[in-house]
Backbone as ProteinMPNN parsed JSONL, in Angstrom:
{"seq_chain_A": "MTMAFSRILRATAGTSAIAVLLAAGVAHSTATRHLDRPAILAATAAQEAFPDADYGVDPMVTGPTSASFKIQQAQAGCDKAVWPSVPLDCYPDR", "coords_chain_A": {"N_chain_A": [[-42.208, -30.867, -29.851], [-42.426, -28.083, -29.223], [-41.515, -28.183, -26.531], [-38.874, -29.095, -27.138], [-37.844, -26.786, -28.481], [-38.138, -24.824, -26.544], [-36.2, -25.801, -24.424], [-33.881, -25.352, -25.894], [-34.0, -22.663, -26.32], [-33.783, -21.514, -23.693], [-31.264, -22.656, -22.92], [-29.58, -21.361, -24.708], [-30.086, -18.691, -24.061], [-29.103, -18.728, -21.423], [-26.354, -19.282, -21.826], [-25.709, -17.089, -23.431], [-26.14, -15.091, -21.334], [-24.192, -15.829, -19.52], [-21.736, -15.424, -21.303], [-22.027, -12.555, -21.746], [-21.602, -11.571, -19.271], [-19.032, -12.494, -18.773], [-17.533, -11.06, -20.641], [-18.053, -8.554, -19.826], [-16.67, -8.572, -17.565], [-13.994, -9.101, -18.338], [-13.67, -6.77, -19.78], [-13.697, -4.837, -17.95], [-11.479, -5.506, -16.495], [-9.315, -5.111, -18.19], [-9.511, -2.444, -18.571], [-8.954, -1.298, -16.234], [-6.247, -2.294, -15.81], [-4.543, -0.635, -17.065], [-4.337, 1.719, -15.753], [-2.925, 4.89, -14.357], [-0.683, 4.374, -12.086], [0.566, 5.133, -8.873], [3.935, 6.117, -8.535], [6.468, 4.19, -7.202], [7.411, 5.156, -3.982], [10.534, 6.327, -2.883], [12.58, 4.978, -0.392], [12.694, 6.424, 3.031], [15.417, 7.891, 5.047], [15.211, 6.801, 7.398], [13.658, 4.563, 7.215], [15.455, 2.989, 5.476], [17.559, 2.526, 7.503], [16.091, 0.848, 9.452], [15.077, -1.49, 8.128], [13.508, -3.94, 8.9], [11.374, -2.943, 10.389], [8.36, -2.937, 10.0], [6.153, -1.175, 10.875], [7.203, 1.175, 11.806], [9.507, 2.823, 13.801], [9.854, 3.94, 16.881], [10.995, 7.066, 17.811], [11.635, 7.763, 20.375], [13.739, 7.79, 23.048], [14.419, 5.868, 25.849], [16.326, 5.401, 27.686], [19.265, 6.683, 29.632], [20.543, 9.735, 28.259], [22.854, 12.061, 26.676], [23.394, 15.642, 27.44], [24.227, 16.776, 25.025], [23.069, 15.089, 23.068], [20.252, 15.511, 23.605], [19.988, 18.053, 22.637], [20.5, 17.701, 19.959], [18.407, 16.447, 19.199], [16.341, 18.139, 19.774], [17.006, 20.031, 17.929], [16.518, 18.649, 15.513], [14.026, 18.348, 15.417], [12.564, 16.106, 16.579], [10.49, 15.719, 18.44], [8.338, 16.053, 16.992], [8.151, 14.3, 14.924], [7.106, 11.969, 12.443], [6.609, 8.698, 11.562], [7.188, 7.602, 8.371], [9.043, 9.682, 8.341], [11.279, 10.256, 9.863], [14.207, 11.937, 11.167], [17.384, 10.765, 11.106], [18.904, 11.768, 13.137], [17.413, 11.411, 15.282], [17.811, 9.09, 16.539], [19.871, 7.202, 18.882], [23.281, 6.645, 18.544], [23.529, 6.644, 15.653]], "CA_chain_A": [[-41.542, -29.759, -30.489], [-42.391, -26.85, -28.363], [-40.609, -28.462, -25.581], [-37.476, -28.977, -27.471], [-37.566, -25.338, -28.714], [-38.14, -24.055, -25.117], [-35.043, -26.187, -23.96], [-32.902, -24.758, -26.652], [-34.05, -21.217, -26.225], [-33.229, -21.479, -22.304], [-29.758, -23.135, -23.007], [-29.154, -20.47, -25.547], [-30.336, -17.576, -23.128], [-28.225, -18.784, -20.31], [-25.13, -19.208, -22.284], [-25.574, -15.612, -23.714], [-26.007, -14.26, -20.351], [-22.621, -15.922, -19.22], [-20.917, -14.595, -22.14], [-22.075, -11.131, -21.569], [-21.012, -11.312, -18.033], [-17.776, -12.747, -18.892], [-17.132, -10.21, -21.565], [-18.046, -7.433, -19.156], [-15.46, -8.677, -16.467], [-12.718, -8.867, -19.222], [-13.397, -5.325, -20.21], [-13.189, -4.012, -16.722], [-10.07, -5.878, -15.902], [-8.366, -4.578, -19.15], [-9.789, -1.076, -18.527], [-8.275, -0.946, -14.997], [-4.909, -2.522, -15.724], [-3.659, 0.604, -17.533], [-4.727, 3.032, -14.846], [-1.813, 5.326, -13.878], [-0.375, 4.004, -10.76], [1.663, 6.06, -8.356], [5.391, 5.537, -8.642], [6.96, 3.506, -5.755], [8.245, 6.06, -3.263], [11.852, 5.919, -2.414], [12.81, 4.72, 1.153], [13.387, 7.488, 3.815], [16.533, 7.16, 5.639], [14.739, 5.804, 8.636], [13.276, 3.146, 6.585], [16.655, 2.115, 5.171], [18.222, 2.159, 8.704], [15.557, -0.012, 10.093], [14.392, -2.219, 7.099], [12.808, -4.928, 9.377], [10.354, -2.359, 11.038], [7.207, -2.548, 8.984], [5.211, -0.393, 11.265], [7.936, 2.378, 12.226], [10.409, 2.767, 15.119], [9.749, 5.14, 17.974], [12.572, 7.729, 18.12], [11.654, 8.315, 21.866], [14.908, 7.333, 23.826], [13.944, 5.902, 27.052], [17.405, 5.493, 28.556], [19.899, 7.96, 29.79], [21.249, 10.463, 27.063], [23.656, 13.194, 27.122], [22.684, 16.947, 27.226], [24.281, 17.19, 23.457], [22.057, 14.313, 22.166], [19.034, 16.097, 23.516], [20.07, 19.373, 21.887], [20.557, 17.266, 18.581], [17.029, 15.779, 19.224], [15.492, 19.151, 19.62], [17.219, 20.756, 16.524], [16.089, 17.949, 14.431], [12.579, 18.174, 15.366], [12.165, 14.627, 16.86], [9.383, 15.528, 19.066], [7.02, 16.394, 15.866], [8.391, 13.612, 13.661], [6.211, 10.962, 12.286], [7.277, 7.632, 10.693], [8.679, 7.208, 8.087], [9.931, 11.044, 8.07], [11.943, 10.635, 11.226], [15.655, 12.168, 10.941], [18.23, 9.795, 11.775], [19.467, 12.498, 14.33], [16.543, 11.28, 16.601], [18.041, 7.949, 17.255], [21.091, 7.439, 19.162], [24.364, 5.928, 17.753], [23.329, 6.809, 14.261]], "C_chain_A": [[-41.292, -28.66, -29.769], [-41.521, -26.996, -27.137], [-39.094, -28.401, -25.987], [-36.845, -27.612, -28.069], [-37.506, -24.702, -27.447], [-36.836, -24.445, -24.497], [-33.805, -25.445, -24.447], [-32.699, -23.299, -26.525], [-33.523, -20.87, -24.729], [-31.826, -21.649, -22.229], [-29.052, -21.874, -23.707], [-29.079, -18.982, -24.654], [-29.293, -17.605, -22.113], [-26.821, -18.498, -20.775], [-24.936, -17.771, -22.679], [-25.277, -14.858, -22.456], [-24.649, -14.469, -19.532], [-21.747, -15.376, -19.852], [-20.936, -13.297, -22.11], [-21.386, -10.748, -20.142], [-19.507, -11.394, -18.064], [-17.021, -11.563, -19.512], [-17.059, -8.749, -20.774], [-16.852, -7.425, -18.045], [-14.043, -8.466, -17.327], [-12.502, -7.331, -19.545], [-13.068, -4.503, -19.082], [-12.035, -4.391, -16.222], [-9.044, -5.293, -16.825], [-8.394, -3.209, -19.0], [-8.867, -0.733, -17.2], [-6.85, -1.259, -14.884], [-3.896, -1.453, -16.139], [-3.96, 1.937, -16.941], [-3.178, 3.568, -14.579], [-1.659, 5.0, -12.672], [0.681, 4.975, -10.133], [2.789, 5.46, -8.323], [5.792, 5.06, -7.406], [7.84, 4.507, -5.116], [9.624, 5.431, -2.977], [11.827, 5.921, -0.857], [13.332, 5.942, 1.765], [14.78, 6.862, 4.495], [16.303, 6.548, 6.807], [14.411, 4.465, 8.211], [14.448, 2.224, 6.22], [17.51, 1.684, 6.36], [17.486, 1.024, 9.506], [14.62, -0.816, 9.109], [13.302, -3.271, 7.606], [11.562, -4.351, 10.319], [9.371, -1.865, 10.124], [6.354, -1.401, 9.606], [6.051, 1.056, 11.928], [8.705, 2.02, 13.555], [10.144, 4.107, 15.7], [11.016, 5.782, 18.238], [12.459, 8.24, 19.552], [12.738, 7.433, 22.591], [14.336, 7.212, 25.228], [15.126, 5.709, 28.116], [18.039, 6.737, 28.699], [20.562, 8.511, 28.625], [22.023, 11.635, 27.658], [23.091, 14.536, 26.699], [22.863, 17.21, 25.588], [23.287, 16.346, 22.615], [20.797, 15.067, 22.379], [18.997, 17.329, 22.877], [19.871, 18.902, 20.358], [19.224, 16.919, 18.413], [16.199, 17.116, 18.874], [15.742, 19.814, 18.284], [16.625, 19.915, 15.377], [14.653, 17.589, 14.335], [11.976, 16.864, 15.815], [10.881, 14.573, 17.556], [7.996, 15.436, 18.171], [7.04, 15.222, 14.832], [7.492, 12.514, 13.701], [6.692, 9.935, 11.293], [6.694, 7.554, 9.195], [9.527, 8.44, 8.016], [10.531, 11.189, 9.473], [13.448, 10.812, 10.74], [16.171, 11.139, 11.65], [18.92, 10.259, 13.029], [18.561, 12.095, 15.646], [16.97, 10.059, 17.294], [19.596, 7.999, 17.597], [22.06, 6.248, 18.682], [24.066, 5.748, 16.328], [23.957, 7.896, 13.614]], "O_chain_A": [[-40.152, -28.222, -29.62], [-40.855, -26.042, -26.734], [-38.239, -27.801, -25.336], [-35.637, -27.379, -28.132], [-36.591, -23.883, -27.362], [-36.223, -23.509, -23.985], [-32.911, -25.01, -23.721], [-31.606, -22.735, -26.584], [-32.803, -19.876, -24.636], [-31.157, -20.878, -21.541], [-28.001, -21.44, -23.238], [-28.06, -18.292, -24.645], [-28.614, -16.598, -21.915], [-26.146, -17.617, -20.241], [-23.931, -17.225, -22.222], [-24.327, -14.077, -22.412], [-24.071, -13.536, -18.974], [-20.867, -14.777, -19.233], [-19.897, -12.722, -22.432], [-20.719, -9.725, -19.985], [-18.791, -10.56, -17.51], [-16.003, -11.119, -18.981], [-16.182, -7.923, -21.028], [-16.225, -6.413, -17.732], [-13.147, -7.72, -16.934], [-11.405, -6.772, -19.566], [-12.269, -3.571, -19.174], [-11.481, -3.609, -15.45], [-7.953, -4.974, -16.353], [-7.346, -2.621, -19.267], [-8.055, 0.187, -17.301], [-6.172, -0.674, -14.039], [-2.741, -1.354, -15.723], [-3.855, 3.022, -17.513], [-2.265, 2.742, -14.587], [-2.598, 5.342, -11.953], [1.54, 5.528, -10.82], [2.794, 4.251, -8.091], [5.344, 5.679, -6.44], [8.941, 4.74, -5.614], [9.802, 4.219, -2.858], [11.174, 6.72, -0.185], [14.269, 6.538, 1.234], [15.125, 5.681, 4.475], [17.139, 5.772, 7.27], [14.811, 3.431, 8.746], [14.511, 1.031, 6.516], [18.135, 0.625, 6.304], [18.177, 0.276, 10.197], [13.408, -0.776, 9.32], [12.314, -3.5, 6.908], [10.838, -5.14, 10.927], [9.384, -0.767, 9.567], [5.825, -0.643, 8.793], [5.382, 1.91, 12.509], [8.469, 1.015, 14.225], [10.21, 5.174, 15.09], [11.968, 5.219, 18.779], [13.211, 9.154, 19.891], [12.467, 6.235, 22.667], [13.839, 8.186, 25.793], [14.886, 5.853, 29.315], [17.639, 7.751, 28.129], [21.195, 7.704, 27.943], [21.9, 12.083, 28.798], [22.373, 14.601, 25.701], [21.965, 17.709, 24.91], [22.748, 16.81, 21.61], [20.172, 15.323, 21.35], [17.883, 17.719, 22.527], [19.192, 19.58, 19.587], [18.816, 17.13, 17.271], [15.497, 17.189, 17.866], [14.792, 20.131, 17.568], [16.264, 20.483, 14.346], [14.131, 16.824, 13.524], [10.859, 16.571, 15.388], [10.152, 13.594, 17.401], [6.925, 14.93, 18.503], [6.145, 15.111, 13.993], [7.084, 12.077, 14.777], [7.163, 10.324, 10.224], [5.473, 7.417, 9.123], [10.694, 8.308, 7.649], [10.278, 12.177, 10.163], [13.932, 9.961, 9.995], [15.624, 10.63, 12.629], [19.426, 9.489, 13.847], [18.886, 12.377, 16.8], [16.631, 9.865, 18.462], [20.433, 8.594, 16.918], [21.661, 5.102, 18.478], [24.367, 4.672, 15.81], [23.804, 8.067, 12.405]]}, "name": "protein", "num_of_chains": 1, "seq": "MTMAFSRILRATAGTSAIAVLLAAGVAHSTATRHLDRPAILAATAAQEAFPDADYGVDPMVTGPTSASFKIQQAQAGCDKAVWPSVPLDCYPDR"}
């Protein structure tokens, strides 16, 4: 009789422990689901111009450029630009 009672008690305790852990997980999941999430930011002009560049596009031009393009880059601040906030004036033929 004591052996049967011990088995029932262990099974009940184990089931109760699993139920408590499951309830805690559900409560945590429900609580975090409704947190305020940041709004999806709009794409910058450079991201729209180069949609396939996940990690950015370097605005450094390595080929020959005209003096007017160099002035355009200097006015746009291309030397300090960081992806994705790179003005399109930093890229040739844009």
